[in-house]
N, C-alpha and C positions, 0 to 999 in steps of 0.2 A: 913239585915240579911238573904235575898232569894238569892243574891249570896255568903255569907258566908257558907250555902247550898250546892247550886251547887256546889264551889271548892272543897267543903269538900268528896262528893261524888264524884268527878274527882280524886279527889287526894288518896283517898282510893282504886278505881279500878286500876290507874295506878300503886302504889306500890306493889298491890296484884298480879299484870302481872310481876313482876320482880322476883316473887318465881315460883321456877319448877312447888311448888304442886298446885297455883293458874292453872299455864298455861296448868298442865293438867285436871284441872276443867273445865275450860272454852271450852278447846278443847273436855272433853267427852260431856257436853252442847251444843256444837255445830254439834257433831256427832250423838247425840240423839234427835236433832232437830226433827225430823220426827218418832219420837218413840209413838204406841199409844200407850202405856202402862204406858208413865210416864209426870205427869204435871209439869211445866206448857208447855200446848203445848195438841193439840187434843186427847182424850182418849174415848177406850168405841164406838168408830166409828162404826155406824150399818151397812152404807157397803161405797165401795172406787173404785175409778178406775179412767179414763182416758176419754175421748170424743177426738175424731180424729176431727178438724175440720182445715182447710184447709192446713191440710200435718203437723200439732203441734197435740201435746197429751196435751188438757186442764186435768188438775188435778182435781177431786172434790172429796166432803167425805160427809156422809152422818149421821144424828142422829136423831133418832126417825122412827117412823113409815112410812114405802113407802106411805100409803094410806090414811095419814090425811089432814084432808079436807082443812090445811095451810101450803104453803111452804114457810120460811122467806130464805132468798139468801143471803149469805155475800160475800161483795165485800170487799176485803182488801185495805190494803193503802199503801203506795210510799217503797220499798224495807222490806216490810211484807209476810207475808202468809197468808193462813187459819186460821194457829196454834193461830193468833192474837187474834183469838176470840172465844177462849176454852171457858173461861169464860160464854159470851153468849150463846153458846152452849149449857152446864153445865144446865144453867139457863130454855132453853126450855126442857131441862128432865121433864118427869112426864105431862105435857101439852100434846093436841091432835094440836100438830104443828111439824114439821119434819126440819129441818136446813140442807142448802143445802149449802157447802160452796166450793167455786170455787179459786184455787191458778193463777192469771193472769199470761198468758205468760211472761216466761223470770221472774217468780218468783215461790217459792216454789217447788213443785215437775211436775211443768209445762215445755213443754219445751222452752228452753233457745232460743234468738230472736237475731237477729243484730238489733242495734239501730235503723236505720230507720223504724223497724215492731216495736217499741216499741210505739202504739198511743194511744190515750183514744176511738179514733173510734175503731179499731182493738179490745182491751181488750174487749168495751161491744159485739164485735161482739162472743167474746167469750166464753164470761156468758149465751150470747144468743144461743149458741151451745148447752151448757150443761142445757138450760131450757127446749130446745125440747125434748130431749133426756131423762132427768132425773124427770121433771115433767112438761110433757104434759096437766096436765089437773090439775085442782084444784086454790081455790088462791093464791096469789104470796103478800108477802110484800119483800119491797127490801130496805138492808142494807148495807150502805159505807160509809165509814170511807177514810179520804183523797184522794187521787187520784180515790176509789173506789168511793166516793161521787161524783166524775166528771164522772168515769164511768158508775156508777147510774141513774144520770141525762140522759148520753148522750143514756143508754137502754131505759131510760124511753119516751125520745124522736123519737126515731128509732124503737122501735119495733114494729114487726106487729100486727094491728087491733087484730089480734086474742089470742096475748099475753098481749099487754095492756089492752085487755079488761078484765084480769083475775089478773092485780095489782090493788090492793087492800089501800095499802098505803104502806110509807118510811120512813125510819129513816138515815138519812145523819148527821156524826159525824164529827167535823174538817174539814171542804171541803169548797171548791168554786163554785160557777157560772161563775163567771169572770175570766180569766187568772191568774193564781197561783202568776205571779209577779205584780199585779196591787197593791199588800198589802202584807207587812210580810215578813218575812226574805227572802223569793225569789228572792225580789227585788237586794238585796245585792249579792246573790250567782249567779243572771247571769253575767258573767264575763268571758274575757278573759281564765284563767283559767279553765273556766269549758270548754271550747270549745276546747281548747288543749286536757284535757283528754277525750271528745269526740272524740278525731281524732286519739288520743292513742289507743282508744279500734278499732277502725276500723281497723289500722295497725296491731297491735300488740293483738287478744282478747286472745290468748291461753294463751299468755307470762304475761298478765296482771291479768288475772285471777289467775294463779298458782301463783303472789306472792300477791296476794289480802290478804288473810288470813292474813299475818303476818305484811302487811302495817295496814290493819285494825284491827287490836289486839290494838293497840295503838292510832288510830285513835277515833273509832269506840263507845267509851264510853265519849271522848266530845262532840260526833256528840248526840247521844243517850241523854245527858243528857240537849242538848241545846233544842232538841225538847220536850223533856219530862218533867213534874215537878220532884216531887221527889219519884217515887214509890221504893219499897222494893229494897234492893240488886239484890234478884232472878230474879225480874221481866227486872230489868235495865238489868242484863246479859242475858236473854231470849230475850230481843229487841236486844242487840248487837249479838247474833248468827244468827238473820232474819237477820240482817244487812248484815253480813258475808256471810251468805246464799245465797245472790241477786249477782246474775255477774255484772260485770262493767259497760257492755253492758247496762243492764236495766237500773242501776243508772242515764247513760248518756242520752239514749233514750227517759224515760218518763219523766226524768228533763225538756231536749228542749221541748218535743212536749206541759206540764203542762204551761209553762212559756207563750205560745200565745192560747195554747185554752180554749174555754169559751163556754157555755151552755144555754146562755140566751132563744134558741130556745125552751127550756124544758118546758117553763115557761105553756104556753097553757095545756100540758097537764098534769101538774105538778096541776094544777089548783082542777083538778077532785079529788085530791086524798087527803086518810087522812096523816098528818105524823107528823113527830118532828124534828127542827134543833137541835144538840146538839154541845156546842164549850165549849173547858175550858178557864178559864179566864186568862192563864197565857200561851194562846195560841200563840207563835210567828210564827207561818209557816201560818195559817188561822186564823188569830186573829179575835174579834167578830165583826168586822165590815163588813168581808166577809160574815157571818151567817146572819147580817142584810139584806146585799143587799140580799140573798136568801130569806129571808121570805119578803121582801118587793115584789116578783117576786112570792111568795108561799104563797097570804094571808093566805089559808086555814091550814096553818102548825103553831105550834108554836116552839116559841124559848127558849131554857133549859140550863142555863149555869153550869156550875161545877167548884166551887170556888175552886182555888189554882192548877188545873189541867193543863197539857200544852197540846201540840199537841196529843200527846201520852192517852189520855183519856180512849179508852178502857183497857187500862193496870193499867193506874195508880188509877181509878175511877171505876171498872166494873159495882159497883151495880147501881150505877146511870143511866148506859149503859143499865143496864136489865130492870132497873125501864121503862125507855122511852120505850125500847122496848115493854114491856108489857102495856103497854098506845096506843100505835099503835092495837097490836093486839086485845085487850079488843074493841075497839072504832071499827073495823071494825067486 
């Protein structure tokens, strides 16, 4: 039944792509990805801008009052952007909490970088730079999904004492403390073909990126459905638009780092934080076993599973993520 549903979604998406009207529809969605007036995506943003970090422009967005006592820092996943958290940003409206969302380097509206600069350490430093400038005081809650969860762990482990002392809780979604290749689909994807793509990006970054929309328009539906459960078609297309928006250098660079990067060293500081770990039961990228390892090293956290959701649980079942975030905020 599950395979039939996945095949049906992929088939419909590909067949629609043969029609000029749908090609125009996808291009419109892709072109309006960062439009602050339409959903899916961030809307009614209170403030936005960039922070200059090591010569890079790191984009940030805020929803809520600047003087709120608690700032929730959102760190998005692999080949996504801050737009992916639009449901959670909407959830925080009306609460005395500010949302601070960061586009990691090579994603969203932040600067594009070479593959060798796409590392978890560097991404965490980018987020810390935004925190120093946009949230220099008040309590912090860190939210990370997928790659963003690994970046969140890195940030918690390496944050200066004055920043770490303000972190009161964390919500880690569909992520891992051990290297991503230890379990899940990443084991299969680490292959000679990936390294060939990596070398191609290094040699011909401009030419590869100019062709990625035409190539990814065909491949991305399969990739998106593989990583997700069965979101509404609009959200599937939204996911595809974020994939199309990501430079290939970021695809290969961060993937290469995630294969080997681990964050067991964050356990000591995690132990002092309240939080939750959330994973979908159909997640094949960071399956439940990855979350269980995380909880073994973070006894204070509770593990929540979302039935039927895949790796893109933040889009597939946003209410479950918002509810978990609400519990973390209530606890602090």
